[in-house]
N, C-alpha and C positions, 0 to 999 in steps of 0.2 A: 504493500500500500504506500509506503514511504517513497519507494522508487517511482511509482505511478505519479504521485503528487509532484515529485521533482521533475519528471518528464513533461507534465502538463504545464508547469511553471516555465520551464525552458522554452517549450513550444510557444506559449503565449508571449514570452519575451521576444522570440524571433519574429513573430507576426507584428509585434509592436514596433520593432526596429524597421522591418520592411515597410510597414505602413507609413512611418515617419519619413523614410527615404523617398517613397512615392510622392508624399506631400511636398518635399523639397523640390522634386522635379517639376511638379505641377505649378507650384508657386513661382518657380523661376521663369516660367513662360508668361505669367500674368503681367500686365502693365503695372508699373510702379505706382504707389500711392501718390496722389497729387495730380494725376492726369484728369482731364475734363470728365465730369460725370462721376468721379470717385472721391469719397471723403479721404482725408489723409493729411499730408503736411500742409502747413500754412504758407503764406507767401514768404519769400526770402529763403526757403529751404529748397535745396536742389537735390532731387532724387537721381539714382542711377538709371540710365536708359539703355535699352538694347542697342548694340552697335552692329556694324557689318563685319566686325572682326570675329569670325567664327572660332578661330583657335583660342583667342582671348576669352570668349564667352565660355568655351568648354573648360578652360583652365580655371576660370573663376567659379564655374559650377562645381568642378572637382574639389576646389578648396572648401566651398560651402558644404558639399556632401561629406568631406572628410571630417569637418568640424562637427557636423550633425552625428556622424557615426561615433565620434569620440564621446559626445554627450550621452548617446544611447549606451555606450560601453559602461560609463559610470553608473547609469541607471541599472544595468544588468548586474554590476557588482553589488549594488545596494540590495537588489532582489535576492542575490545569493546569500548575502550576509544576514538578511532578515527572514530567510525562508523558514527557519525553525519557529519563528514567532507566528507565522501565518498558518502553519499546519495545525490542524485540530488533533490533539493527542488522542491516541487510541489505546485504551487501557488493556486491550487484548493483545497488543503487540509488545514484545519485550523491547525495552529501550537499550540500544547498544551504547555502552559506556566504555571508552578506551581507558583502561586502568593506568594510573601514573607509573612511571618507571620505578621499579623496585630497587632499593639499594643493595649493593653487593657487600656482604660481610664475610670476609675470609676467616678461616680458622687457622691460626698458627700453632702448630704442635712443636714444642721445644723438646728435642730428643738428644740422647747421648749414647749410652751403652746398655739400654734395656731392650732385650728382644721382646719383652712383654708389651712393647709399644703396639704390638698387633691387637691387643685387647682394646687399647684406646682407639685405634683407627677403625677397628671393626664396628664399634659402637657409634662412632661418628658417622660412618658410612651407612649404617643401619638406620639411623634416625634422621639423616640429612634429607630435607625435603626437595632440594634443588642443587645440582652440581654447579650450575651457572651462578646462582645467588650466594653459594657458600663453598667457594674453592678451598680445598684443604692443602695447606703448605706445611710440609714437615722440614724443619730446620735442624740438621744434625751436627752436633759437636762431637769431639772425642775421637772420631775416625774409627769407630768400632765396626769391624767388617761384618759381623753377624747381624748387628742391628741394621746396618746399611742394606744388607741383603733382604731383610724382612720388609723394609720400606720400599725397596725396588720391586718387590713381588706384587705391589699394588698397581704397578704400571701407570697409566694415564689418570687413574682415579685420584692420585695425589701428585703434588709437585715436590720433588725432593731437592732441598738445598743443603749444601755442605759448608759449614763454617770453615774458612780456609786457614785461619791462624790457630794451630794446635800447640803452639809453644807454651812453655811454662811462663808464669808471670813473676817478675821480681817483686818479692814482698819482704816485709820486715821479718826477722827470725822468729819472733813470737807469733807470726801469722802463717807460718809454713803449713800448719795443720789445716788452715782455712783456704788452701790453694784452690780447692774446688769451688768455693764461693766466688773467688775472683774470676774463675773461668766462666761460671754461670752468668755473672754480670756482663762480662765481655760478650758472651754469646747472645744474650738478650739484646744488647745494643746493636750488634751486627744484624740479627734477625729482624728486629723492628725497623731498622733502616732499609732492609730489603723490601719489607712489606709496604712501607710508606713512601720511600724515595725511589726505589728501583721499579716496583710494581704499581706505584701510584694509587694505592688504596686509601680511602678516607677514614676507615675504621677497621678494627680487627678484634677478634676474640682469641685470647691466648690461653692455651692449655698445655700442661706438661705431659710427658709420655706415660705417666702413672695415673692418669685420671680416666674414669669411666663416666660417660654423660647420660643424663636422663632422657626419656622419650621426648620431652618438650623443651629440651635444651635450646634448640634453634628458635623455637617459637618464643621463648622467654627473651632472648636477645633481640630478635626482630621487633618485638613489641616495645622494648625499652629503649631502643636506639633513638626514636624521635624525642623522647624525654631527655636523654643524655645530651642531645644536640641543642635542645631549646633552653635547658636550665643551667646557667653558668655556676650555680652552687653545687652541681654534681660534677664529678670527674672520672667516675668509673661505674660500671655495673658488674657485680660479681655473682657467680652461681653458688657461692659458698656461704654456709652459716657455721661459724666457729663453734657454736653451742648446739649444733643440729643433730645431736645423738638421738637415737630412738628413745622415746620416753621424755625427751626434753623439748619436743616440738608437738604442735597440734596436728594430728594426721588429717583432721577435717578442714584444715586451712591451707591446702596446697597452693591456693591462689593468692595468699597473703604475702605482700612485699613490704620491706622496711627501708628507711634511710639509715645509714650507719656512718659514724665518723671514723671508724676503724677500716683501714684498707685490708680486705679479706684475701684477695688473690684467688688462686685455685680455680681458674676458669673465669676470666674477667675481660671486659670489653674496654677498649681504649680508642680515643679519637686522635686523628692525625694532629689536630691543633695542640692537644695536650702533649703529644710526643715531641712536637717542635719546641715546646716549653721545657720539657725534661731532658731531652737528648744532649744539649750542650753541657749540662752539669751532671750527667749520669755518673753514678758512683763506680768505683773500682771493684767494690764487693758489697755483699749484704744489701742488694738493691731493694728487697721488700721492706726491710726495716727503714731504709732511707726514705721510701715512699710514705712511711707513717710519721715522718718528722714534720713538725709544723711548717717548716720552710717550704716543703713540697705540697703538703695537704692544703695549706692556706684556707683553713676553715671549710673546705669542700667535703662533700659526703659522697658515699657510694650507695647504690641500690643493692640490696641482698634479699634473698627469699627466706620465708619461714622454714621451708624444707629444701635442702640442698639439691642442686641440679648437677652436681659432680660428686664423685666418690673417689678417694685416693686408695690405690692398692699397692703403692710403692713403699714398703717398710724400709728397704735399704736405699740409702742415698747419702748425699753429703751431710745431711743433718743426723745421720746414724739413727734414724727412727725416733727422733725426739717427738714426744706427744703421741706417736702412732699407737702404741699398745694401750695407752690409757684413754685416748680420746678418738683419734682419727679413724681407727678401724670400725668404730661403732656409729659413725655418721650415717644417718638415714638418707638414702637416695630416693628421690621422688619417683613414683611409678605411675602416677595418674597424669594423663595429658591435660594440661590446662590451656584453653584457647586464649592466651594472653592478648593476641592481636585483636580480639573482639571485645576486650575489657577496657573500661575507662580507667586509665592509670593517672589521671590528673590529681588524685589525692596525694601523690608522691611529690608534688611541687612544694618547694621549701616552706613558704609561709603557711599554706593550707595544712601541710603535714605537721609542722611544728606545733601549731595551735591545737589541733585535734589530739596529737600524741600527748602533749603536756597536760591537757585537760583530763585525759583518761588516766594518766599516771598519777597525778596529784589529787584527783578526786577519789582514787581508790583507797580503801581503808588500810591504815598502817597495821602491820602484824609483826610479831617477834620472830626471830630466827628459830627459836625452839618450836613455835607453832608450825612453822613451815617444815622443819626437819622431822617433826614427829607426826605430821599429817593431821593436825588438829584444827585446820581451817574450816570455818563454817560459811556456807553460802557458795555461790557459783564463781565469785571473783570478778575481775582481777583483784589482786592484793599488792600492796606496796611494802617492800622490805627496805628499810633505810640504812645507809652506811654514812659515816661521817669522816672517815679517814682512809688512807691507803691501806693500813693494816686491817681495819674492820672490813673493808671490801674483800681483801685477799682471803681472810679467814672464812667469811661467809661463802664466798664463791667456791673456795676449795671444798668446804664441807658439804655444800649443796651439789657438787659435782659439775660445776661449769668452769670454764677456763678462767684462771685467776691472774694470769700475767697481763701487764699493761705495757703499752708502747707510747712513750712521750705523754704518759698520763691517760691515754685512751684505753678503756677496756675492750676486749674483743667483742665484736657485735654491738658495741655501745653506741647510743645516740644521745647527745647532750648528757652524758654521764650515766644513762639508764641502760641496763641490760635486761632484755625480755626473754623469759624462758618458761617452760612448763615444769611444775614439780607436783608429782602425785595427782596429775589431772587438773591442776589449777594454774592459771596464768599468774606469774610472779614478775613484778618489776623491781629489780634491785636498783635502787635509785639514791642519788644524793639528796640533801635537804632541798625544800622549795627555794627558789631564787638562784639556782645554779647559773653561773655566767660563763665560766671557761675551765679548761683542763689545766692541771698543774703538771708541767713536763717533768718535774722531779719525781712524780709517781711512776716509777719504772722498775 
């Protein structure tokens, strides 16, 4: 029906132009206004008269005809521009909408000498919705032949990059045991430059070779990218909840997302603009703790989920399994697909989120550590458990089973000093007193 309407309009336009052209020819042969017996110009105005110069008359007629055609062309363009306004909408016909161009979000896999990178890549490929929108780039350090062979076995499904500088890094004698951390930092810098400068991507999701991803891993990052781009108070989106162990999260809130002042890592999205800010001062080692320093964070937050979208299976590494046996191996990986791209995530914008979050936290009844620990809470919650010092935070966090370490004064998964978790089925906010203003960097 739409095509028929378009054809009728074009046909009418053609007839309209043809008719006007005929009128031009007819009017050309009429005597000019002002001749005896015709109204027109007054005295003193001289009109053009036909001459015996046939060639000149033809040329003048051609000029007039060309001008008229140009005028009709403009009319035709206006008709085409307004065609949609003239058409009567037909509810029975589906409206053809050209979707906007979808952003490409590559996945950068940082690899070294783990042949178990296969588990990471298999899950990424299993859950990836589009090879075009999510190219997988594996950047390998270490020169480990067996790991390289595993990566090569995926053929064109992944892009295999090799960090060219495998040399040892000169470090102070007391840091020799941390040589691995220096190499990791060097590798990250090289790999991110490849993604942003060589391959010209505008964003990237970084995972390491010991991470398994959830079914809605890609959906989560696609939905949060517009928020990350539009909110300057955000500087990353992470798939990780540091306190996301089974029993410490609400299994019915797989769609719940938070702002956090702590940089979580472990599957995180970074924008090119932020990398351009960080790259010139990128540290020689311990890059993740460097990211958590106030000079880098600059009061910006990350988005993180209630239930993690990544799970680490790498007990062995440069950190020698730090926290793995006590915390990391028990992290709950989300199994429910949440259609984040269809959800309204505007509640995560800074001012809206802060006001709602603080109201909920500080309107919750205050309870004692003993009541929480012994399961004596009455009512559905949430409840507020208040700490007043670094030591009181660490003691309560440790005894309640959540991560007690702080980086530059910021607790893991914390937002404005508040850590949210589940204890014996109740939502608990481990929070500083009302009126909190800033972190104390000496709390580390």
